C-alpha distance (Angstrom), angle and dihedral (degrees) to the residues before:
residue distance angle dihedral
M1 . . .
N2 3.85 . .
A3 3.77 124.7 .
N4 3.87 94.8 -99.9
T5 3.84 90.0 54.9
E6 3.79 92.2 48.6
T7 3.78 91.5 48.8
G8 3.82 89.8 48.5
L9 3.80 91.1 51.0
E10 3.72 91.9 49.2
K11 3.81 89.1 52.8
L12 3.75 90.9 47.4
K13 3.79 91.5 50.2
A14 3.82 91.4 52.2
T15 3.77 91.8 47.2
L16 3.82 93.6 49.2
E17 3.76 88.6 52.3
L18 3.82 88.1 57.3
A19 3.81 90.9 45.8
T20 3.81 91.6 60.9
T21 3.81 87.8 69.7
D22 3.85 101.6 22.2
A23 3.83 114.7 50.8
Q24 3.72 93.4 -162.6
Q25 3.81 92.2 66.1
W26 3.87 91.3 73.4
D27 3.86 86.7 79.1
V28 3.80 89.2 55.8
A29 3.76 92.1 49.6
C30 3.84 89.3 52.8
D31 3.90 89.2 54.0
I32 3.85 89.8 51.8
V33 3.79 90.6 50.3
V34 3.85 89.3 51.8
D35 3.85 88.6 52.9
L36 3.88 93.1 47.0
F37 3.78 93.6 53.7
G38 3.83 98.6 35.4
A39 3.87 89.0 -118.1
T40 3.74 130.8 153.6
G41 3.81 99.3 -135.1
A42 3.79 145.1 -7.5
L43 3.81 136.4 -159.0
L44 3.83 133.5 -178.2
P45 3.82 107.9 -155.9
P46 3.80 125.7 169.7
S47 3.84 117.3 -99.2
N48 3.82 93.3 -158.6
P49 3.87 108.8 92.2
H50 3.82 90.5 -155.1
F51 3.79 92.5 58.2
R52 3.78 105.4 110.2
G53 3.71 137.3 -176.4
V54 3.83 95.0 30.5
W55 3.77 125.7 151.7
V56 3.74 108.5 -153.7
S57 3.80 120.9 -117.7
G58 3.79 119.4 -140.5
T59 3.81 147.6 86.8
Q60 3.69 120.7 -41.1
N61 3.81 98.1 -112.5
M62 3.76 91.1 50.6
K63 3.82 91.9 49.7
A64 3.75 88.4 53.8
A65 3.81 92.3 46.8
L66 3.82 89.1 51.1
A67 3.84 91.5 56.7
E68 3.84 88.9 52.2
Y69 3.82 89.9 44.7
V70 3.82 90.3 59.1
S71 3.82 100.5 33.5
D72 3.82 93.0 50.7
R73 3.80 91.8 42.1
W74 3.74 95.6 -121.1
N75 3.76 85.6 142.1
L76 3.80 86.6 74.3
R77 3.76 91.4 52.2
D78 3.75 100.9 43.1
P79 3.88 107.0 130.7
R80 3.88 92.9 -164.8
E81 3.85 97.7 88.3
G82 3.82 93.5 126.8
L83 3.73 92.4 53.7
T84 3.79 95.6 75.5
Q85 3.79 94.4 54.1
M86 3.77 90.8 47.7
M87 3.81 89.0 53.0
F88 3.84 90.9 51.2
D89 3.76 92.0 49.3
H90 3.88 99.8 43.3
G91 3.78 106.1 21.9
Y92 3.82 95.7 -111.6
A93 3.84 137.5 27.0
T94 3.79 136.5 -172.4
D95 3.79 130.6 -158.0
D96 3.76 87.7 -119.2
Q97 3.80 84.7 74.1
I98 3.80 93.6 58.8
F99 3.80 99.1 28.2
P100 3.89 105.4 32.2
D101 3.82 92.3 164.9
R102 3.70 102.3 78.2
E103 3.77 95.6 -173.6
A104 3.80 91.2 54.3
R105 3.74 90.7 45.7
A106 3.82 92.8 52.9
K107 3.85 88.5 61.5
I108 3.87 93.2 56.5
P109 3.90 105.7 106.0
F110 3.81 93.1 -125.8
Y111 3.81 92.6 56.4
R112 3.87 95.6 33.3
D113 3.79 97.9 48.1
F114 3.73 105.8 25.4
L115 3.83 117.6 20.7
R116 3.91 101.3 32.3
P117 3.81 97.4 53.0
L118 3.81 86.2 54.4
N119 3.88 90.6 48.9
F120 3.84 88.2 -117.3
G121 3.76 93.7 122.6
N122 3.79 98.0 136.0
V123 3.76 125.3 46.9
C124 3.86 137.2 -166.9
L125 3.79 123.9 -172.0
I126 3.81 116.1 -154.7
R127 3.80 119.7 -163.6
I128 3.82 112.0 -124.0
L129 3.83 120.6 -175.1
T130 3.81 111.4 -139.3
P131 3.83 134.4 168.2
N132 3.79 87.8 -91.9
G133 3.77 96.9 49.3
Y134 3.75 133.0 -91.2
W135 3.85 116.0 -18.4
P136 3.79 123.4 -167.1
M137 3.87 112.9 -123.6
T138 3.81 98.8 -150.8
L139 3.76 110.0 -148.5
H140 3.84 116.7 -171.1
F141 3.74 125.2 -160.8
G142 3.82 132.3 -169.1
N143 3.73 120.9 -80.6
D144 3.86 94.9 -100.2
H145 3.85 97.6 36.4
P146 3.88 109.9 134.7
P147 3.80 122.9 -119.1
L148 3.85 119.6 -78.2
T149 3.79 113.2 -73.8
E150 3.86 127.5 -144.6
H151 3.80 86.8 -101.2
D152 3.91 90.5 56.6
I153 3.80 91.5 48.7
E154 3.77 90.9 51.5
L155 3.78 89.6 48.4
I156 3.81 90.5 51.3
K157 3.85 90.3 58.2
V158 3.77 91.1 50.7
I159 3.81 96.8 50.4
Q160 3.78 92.8 42.5
T161 3.83 89.2 61.1
M162 3.77 92.5 44.7
F163 3.84 93.6 50.7
E164 3.82 94.0 45.0
E165 3.75 92.8 51.1
A166 3.81 92.2 48.6
A167 3.86 92.7 45.7
K168 3.77 90.9 53.1
R169 3.68 94.6 48.4
A170 3.84 91.8 44.8
A171 3.87 88.7 54.4
E172 3.78 91.1 53.6
I173 3.75 92.5 49.7
A174 3.76 95.3 43.7
H175 3.83 93.9 50.9
Q176 3.79 90.8 50.1
R177 3.75 92.0 49.6
I178 3.82 93.6 48.6
Y179 3.80 88.3 48.7
D180 3.79 91.6 52.0
F181 3.81 88.2 45.5
A182 3.82 90.4 56.2
Q183 3.76 90.9 47.7
F184 3.75 87.7 57.4
F185 3.86 85.8 81.6
R186 3.80 100.2 39.5
G187 3.76 110.5 127.6
T188 3.72 94.0 27.6
E189 3.81 126.2 103.1
S190 3.77 92.0 -106.7
E191 3.74 132.6 106.9
V192 3.86 113.8 -141.4
L193 3.81 118.6 -150.9
I194 3.79 127.4 177.4
F195 3.81 123.2 -156.9
D196 3.73 147.1 162.5
A197 3.74 128.6 -94.6
D198 3.80 98.7 -83.4
G199 3.77 97.5 37.3
K200 3.77 94.3 -119.4
Q201 3.88 93.2 116.7
C202 3.76 113.9 47.9
F203 3.78 128.2 173.4
N204 3.76 142.3 175.1
V205 3.80 125.6 -148.4
D206 3.86 118.3 -120.6
A207 3.73 125.7 -148.8
T208 3.87 93.3 -89.5
G209 3.83 92.4 53.6
R210 3.80 96.2 -104.1
T211 3.76 117.4 137.5
Q212 3.83 117.2 -130.6
P213 3.86 127.2 -163.9
T214 3.71 110.8 -109.0
R215 3.84 138.7 155.2
K216 3.79 125.7 -21.1
L217 3.77 121.7 -111.6
S218 3.82 86.8 -108.7
S219 3.86 89.4 67.8
L220 3.73 93.7 50.8
L221 3.78 97.6 56.9
P222 3.77 135.6 31.7
K223 3.83 111.0 -85.8
E224 3.86 96.9 -105.3
I225 3.77 92.5 49.3
G226 3.76 93.6 45.7
E227 3.80 92.2 52.8
T228 3.78 94.2 48.8
L229 3.87 90.8 47.3
A230 3.82 93.0 47.8
N231 3.81 89.3 57.1
E232 3.70 91.5 50.4
F233 3.81 91.9 50.3
K234 3.82 91.9 55.6
D235 3.83 90.1 52.8
V236 3.82 96.9 43.5
L237 3.76 109.1 26.9
T238 3.80 97.5 46.3
S239 3.78 94.4 52.3
D240 3.80 131.6 43.7
P241 3.83 109.9 13.9
G242 3.82 88.4 -152.3
M243 3.72 95.8 61.0
S244 3.74 116.0 107.9
L245 3.85 126.2 -131.9
S246 3.81 121.3 -173.0
K247 3.84 122.2 159.4
A248 3.84 127.6 170.4
Y249 3.82 123.8 -163.4
Q250 3.78 135.4 179.2
F251 3.75 123.8 -170.0
Q252 3.80 142.5 145.1
E253 3.81 123.3 -99.4
D254 3.84 121.4 -178.5
M255 3.85 87.9 -17.1
Q256 3.84 89.0 -53.3
L257 3.83 122.9 119.4
I258 3.75 110.7 -125.7
N259 3.82 128.3 -167.4
V260 3.82 119.9 -162.3
L261 3.80 122.3 -173.8
V262 3.79 112.7 -168.5
I263 3.73 117.7 -165.5
Q264 3.77 138.2 171.4
I265 3.76 109.4 -114.5
P266 3.81 103.6 -115.5
P267 3.84 113.8 -108.7
T268 3.80 88.4 -120.3
L269 3.86 87.9 69.2
R270 3.77 98.5 45.9
H271 3.86 145.5 30.7
F272 3.73 133.5 -143.8
F273 3.83 94.2 -101.8
M274 3.73 89.0 69.3
Q275 3.77 126.7 81.7
F276 3.82 94.0 -148.0
K277 3.82 108.2 102.3
A278 3.75 107.6 147.3
C279 3.68 144.0 30.2
A280 3.85 135.0 -144.5
I281 3.73 119.3 -157.5
R282 3.80 103.6 -164.1
T283 3.92 119.4 -170.7
Q284 3.69 125.2 -175.7
C285 3.75 100.7 -148.2
S286 3.81 121.2 -129.0
A287 3.76 114.6 -138.1
T288 3.81 90.4 -99.4
L289 3.79 94.0 50.7
A290 3.88 91.1 47.8
I291 3.74 89.8 53.4
K292 3.76 93.5 50.8
Q293 3.85 92.4 49.6
R294 3.80 92.9 44.9
E295 3.87 89.0 50.9
L296 3.82 91.6 50.7
R297 3.77 91.6 49.5
E298 3.79 100.6 41.6
T299 3.81 100.9 32.4
Y300 3.73 100.6 34.2
D301 3.84 102.2 24.3
L302 3.77 95.0 -128.2
S303 3.77 118.2 167.0
Q304 3.82 120.1 -124.3
K305 3.82 91.5 -104.6
E306 3.84 88.2 51.7
I307 3.78 90.7 49.0
S308 3.85 92.5 49.7
T309 3.87 89.0 50.3
V310 3.83 91.2 52.1
A311 3.75 91.4 46.8
L312 3.84 91.7 51.5
L313 3.80 89.3 48.1
A314 3.82 90.7 50.8
E315 3.86 87.8 52.7
G316 3.85 87.9 61.5
K317 3.84 99.7 -99.0
T318 3.81 115.2 144.3
P319 3.74 121.9 -132.3
D320 3.87 89.4 -105.1
M321 3.72 90.8 53.1
I322 3.83 91.9 46.8
A323 3.86 87.9 49.4
N324 3.80 93.1 53.0
L325 3.79 90.2 45.8
L326 3.81 93.4 50.8
S327 3.72 96.3 40.1
L328 3.73 90.0 -117.2
K329 3.78 135.3 129.3
P330 3.75 113.4 -99.4
A331 3.76 87.5 -121.8
S332 3.81 89.5 58.3
V333 3.77 92.0 53.6
R334 3.84 90.5 48.1
Q335 3.83 90.3 50.3
R336 3.78 89.7 50.6
L337 3.83 90.2 51.4
K338 3.76 91.2 50.1
L339 3.82 89.3 57.8
V340 3.74 88.9 48.1
Y341 3.82 89.6 51.4
Q342 3.83 89.6 53.8
K343 3.84 93.5 49.5
T344 3.80 94.4 46.4
Q345 3.83 94.8 36.6
V346 3.85 94.7 -126.9
R347 3.78 127.8 133.5
S348 3.81 106.5 -148.0
Q349 3.79 146.3 18.9
I350 3.82 89.2 -100.3
E351 3.77 91.1 56.0
L352 3.79 91.5 44.8
V353 3.88 91.3 53.2
A354 3.75 91.0 45.9
L355 3.87 90.5 51.9
Y356 3.84 90.2 48.8
G357 3.80 88.4 51.9
R358 3.74 94.2 52.5
L359 3.85 95.2 50.2
């Protein structure tokens, strides 16, 4: 390998080390792979049709093309069906292997009207082992890019190993972080549930850190709330991993007051190979807790989000801990507390907690 390739691989190795603890670094890794191969774009989508709540990692131009691929229904007219199986069998596959006549291929509508205008005329799928099975790294080249060389094939084997080792380590770290996150609420009156973006897969975390299937989102909330929230999840949790989602609900169930705080699990606690994207903290209110919350709402006109923040503060959580929990900036939590101070006419966290205790 030449010096430029070795430098690129060192950069990729360093980036993948960052990606094991920072999910958003997988996009950077895809950019480096594009540079290594002289490609025009890369994408790392899941191959498992049951994998939900994913945000796709890749280069910006490929992410934009993916949106068009789905919205214009090119996914229903994609002639490369055999490519994926070839990739699974051999570790990589190119469309030269299924359409060796490039001139004839260029006349196929999918290539002529979709790929070629984007300068994505030639594709290579690279098999990457992830905690959720094999995923196809889709590497696109320019319209006139020559077939893969022996050097390219050697490079594919190197990056496969690097990605697979990083994905395995990322899974271990993310599972431990989610377990620690769930333990954050141990000893409280709250039930902690973790679920995917559409709420169809829901889990709790046991004392050993294992996730166990449990109720669906629809059983945690009234039907009308659950349907609305599910639509929001699809918009928020399948796109930008840096976007924050925090929703607080209160309702009655069998004459019992229930609080549910739904939050996006911060990207620092997860990575895109995992289906876990959101968390519901469900609390069956005692009579005393219900009175406190009703008083905050009716006497001080606090919103449900503000009430949840006060309750977390009263449990001993710091503003920084609350910010991490709610996927907010610490400054946003402090600003929220300032508004609460104004409404409750207190001057500090200590006074606010004391007020909460007296209610």
